[in-house]
C-alpha positions in Angstrom: -18.0 196.7 -83.2 -14.5 195.6 -81.9 -12.9 196.2 -85.7 -13.8 197.3 -88.8 -12.0 197.0 -92.2 -13.1 199.1 -95.1 -11.7 198.6 -98.9 -12.6 201.0 -101.2 -12.3 200.1 -106.0 -11.2 203.6 -107.9 -15.1 204.6 -109.2 -15.5 205.1 -105.0 -18.6 203.6 -106.0 -18.0 199.5 -104.6 -17.3 199.0 -101.0 -16.3 196.2 -99.2 -15.5 195.6 -95.3 -14.7 192.8 -93.1 -15.9 193.6 -89.0 -15.4 192.1 -85.7 -18.7 192.1 -83.8 -19.3 191.9 -79.8 -23.0 190.6 -80.1 -25.5 188.8 -77.6 -23.8 185.8 -79.6 -20.5 186.3 -78.6 -17.8 187.3 -80.4 -19.0 187.3 -84.9 -17.7 188.0 -87.7 -18.8 190.2 -90.5 -18.7 191.1 -93.9 -20.3 192.8 -97.6 -20.4 194.5 -99.7 -22.0 197.9 -100.0 -22.7 200.0 -103.5 -22.8 203.5 -104.2 -26.2 204.3 -106.0 -27.8 207.6 -106.8 -25.4 209.0 -104.4 -27.1 206.5 -101.8 -25.6 203.5 -100.0 -26.9 200.2 -100.6 -25.9 196.6 -99.2 -25.4 194.1 -101.5 -24.7 191.9 -99.7 -23.6 190.3 -95.9 -23.3 187.5 -94.3 -22.5 187.0 -89.7 -21.4 183.9 -89.2 -20.5 182.6 -85.5 -17.2 183.1 -84.1 -16.4 179.4 -83.0 -13.0 177.7 -81.7 -11.6 174.8 -83.5 -12.0 172.8 -79.9 -15.7 173.8 -79.5 -16.5 172.9 -82.9 -17.9 169.1 -82.1 -20.1 170.4 -79.6 -21.9 172.4 -82.5 -21.9 169.7 -84.8 -23.5 168.1 -81.8 -26.1 170.3 -81.4 -27.0 171.6 -85.1 -26.5 167.5 -86.1 -30.6 165.9 -85.5 -32.2 169.3 -87.6 -29.7 169.6 -90.1 -30.5 165.5 -91.3 -34.0 167.6 -91.5 -32.4 169.6 -93.5 -31.2 168.1 -95.7 -33.7 165.7 -96.4 -36.0 168.1 -96.8 -33.7 169.9 -99.9 -32.8 166.4 -101.7 -36.6 166.0 -101.6 -37.0 169.3 -103.4 -34.8 168.8 -106.3 
């Protein structure tokens, strides 16, 4: 973990956070929501995203375009 920001509501039963992580994939950003239920912390939502510099986004689009096209076709067929 490189950086983490944690916030809590007045009841102290809802916590949300964002974090900057050093992972095997490089720098990632995570964010999530935690609730306190019966004195236990439960993750209700978590998102992990790759940090991609704007100058590199076209390389990512090129690398994922074929798989994205297949996935979109399958999703549209299922609708």
